[in-house]
N, C-alpha and C positions, 0 to 999 in steps of 0.2 A: 436540431433534429436529434443529436446524441445527448442523452441525459446521463450524468454520472452522479451517484448518490452514495455517500459513505454513512455508516452507522456503527455503533458499538463502542464509541468512546465513553469515557467517564472518569471517575475518581477511584483510584486503587492504591492500596498501601504498597510500599516497596517490598519486592519479593513476590508480589501477586501477579495475576494474569488477566489479560483481556483478549477478546477476539474481535477484530474489526472486519466489517463486511463492506462490499462495494458492489452495487448493481449498475449495469449499463443497459440502457434501453435501445439496443440496436441488434438486429438479427445477425449481423456479422461479427458479434463479440468474439466468436471463436477464432477469427482471423487477426485479432489484436494482441500484441504484446501488452502486458499490464505492469504497472509499477506503483509502489508506495513511496511517497515523499513525506517529510515532516519539516515543520518550521517552528522554532521556539521564538519567544518575544525578543526582538532586537537582533535576531540571527538570520543568516541566509537560509534559503530552502535547501534541505539536505536529502539526498537520495538514500533510501532505506533498503529497498529490495525490488526485484522485478522477476517476472516469469514470462516465458515465451508463449506463443499461441496455443501450444499443445499441453502446456503444464509440465513438460519433461525437462526443461532447462530453467534453473533458478540461480539467482545471484543475490548476495547479501553484502551490505556494508560491514566493515570490520567491527563497528561498534555494536552491531546487533547479531552477528553471526553466532550460532549455537544457542541463541535465546529466542529468536523470532523464526517463524515458518510461514512462507507464502504458499498459497495454493489457489486453485481455481476450479469452478464447476461450470463448464461451458454449457451444459444443458440448462442451467439456471441463470446464465449470464451474470455470474457472481464471482468476485475475487475476495479472498480472505487473507488476513494477517493475524496469525496466532502469536501473541506476545507473552512470553513467560519471563520469570525472574526480572520483573520490571524494576527500574531504578529511577530516582528523581530526575536524572538528566535525560530520561526518555520523555519527559513532559514536553508536549508540543501539540500543534494542530497537525493532524495526519491527513494527507491528501491522496486520493486515488487518481491515477492517470492512465489514459489509453493511448497507445501508439498504433495507429492504423497503417503505418508504413513499414513496420517490422515484419519479418517473416520467420526466420529460423531462431533468432536470438532476441535479447532485449537489452535496453540501453540504460545507463546510469545518468544520462543527460536529460534535464527537463526540456530542452529544446526539441527533443525527438517526440515528445508527447503532444498530441493534438487536442485531447479532451481532458478536462479536469473536473473533479468534484468540488463541493463547497468546503470540505474539510470537516473533521470531527475532532473534538478536543480530548486529549488524553492527559490526565494529571496524575502524577505519582507522588504520593506523600512519603516522607521519611519516618 
């Protein structure tokens, strides 16, 4: 019933920027906390960032803080991740996830997220 679709990945040179988007096909999108995760080949899935239901509370992993910005447009059922100053170690498949159980805050644990997108590949060349 809930469809989550990421887009915006691609190949970019180090120092460049990309904007990822994620759409959720559910009328209650505004009630979900949302998160971005990423997974590099042979590595565990890593939490990147999350935003609470209203968009007023955000958190970032230390590895991306001051470079990435998470935001949401509840009227469009869309989540964004603006990625600046990209580095080769940002290369990964990026996943969008929705937590229908969250209320005020958002979580860095993938176990808290009920719905996941298929992922979009981000490749950063040196």
